[in-house]
N, C-alpha and C positions, 0 to 999 in steps of 0.2 A: 393376500395373494401375489405377493410377494418374496412369500416362504414355498410357495408351487412355483416360481420359479424358477429359483434358487433346484432347487428339487430335480425339477425340469430339464436344466441346464449341467447339473452335476449327475444325472439319468443317459445323456445324451453323453459325456464329458466317457463316462465309463465305456458307452457301447459304439464306440471312437478308439479309442484303448483297445473291446474286447478284439476289434476287425483289422489294427495295427498285427496285434499278438497273434491273430491268426491267421496273417496274410506270413509275416516270421514263421510259426511252425509249419501250414501247407510248404511255405520253400525251402523249411529246412527238413521233410520227407522227401521230397522231389531230390534234394543232392543226398540223403541218404538210399533213397533206390537207384539212382544213378548210381552209387556206391556201390552197390549189391547186384545188378548185373553183368560193372570193369567184373566184381570180381566173382561173382561165377565164372562167365565167360573167360576169363584167366585161366581158371581153375580147370574146368575145357577144356583153354589149348596144353596148360600140362599134365594133366593128364593123357593126350592123346599124346602128348612126346614120351608120358613114361611108359605110353606102350607102345612109342616107337622104339626105344632106350631097350629097353625088354627083349623088342623080337631081334633087333640086333648085337643084342647078348646073345640069346637062345644058339645065332647064324655064327658067332665068335663061339662058341663053347666049342657044338658041333664041330668049327672048321681044327679047333683044338684037338682034340679026341684024333683026327685022322689025320692031325700034322705030326712031321719031327724032322728036327733038325734044330736048328738055330733061329726058325722065322719061328719056331714054340715063347721064343720068352721074349717077341714086341705083339706077338697077338697076346698074353699075362697080363701082360701094361695098359694095351685096349683095354677089353673086358676088367682092367680094375676103375678105370675114367672114365667107362659105362657105370657103370654099378654108383661110383660116387658121384655123376651126374644124374642117376636118381636119389639116391639118399638127396642131395640136394633137391630136386626138387618134390619128392617124398618133403622135406621138414616146408617148405617154399606152400603147401597141397595143408595139412598141419600144423598155423600155426601156434 
C-alpha cells in the first residue's frame, strides 16, 4: 500500500511539473506570436515607406529630366539620398 502511495505521489508531482511546463510553453508561444505580429506590422510600414520613396524618386527623376541649370545638382543629390533610404529600408526587410 505504501508503494502505491509513493507512485501516486510521484505521478502527482509529474502532473504538476507538466502543467508548469505547459504554462511556460504557452507564455513563450504568446510572446513569439506578439513578436511575429509586430514584425509583420513593421514590415508593412517599411513596404509602404518604400513605395512612397519610389514614387518620390520617380517624380524627382522626371523633374531632373526637365531641369536645366544649377538646380540639377541638388536634384541628383536628393535622388541619391532617396535611393540610399530605399536601400536601407530593403535591408531592414531582408535580414
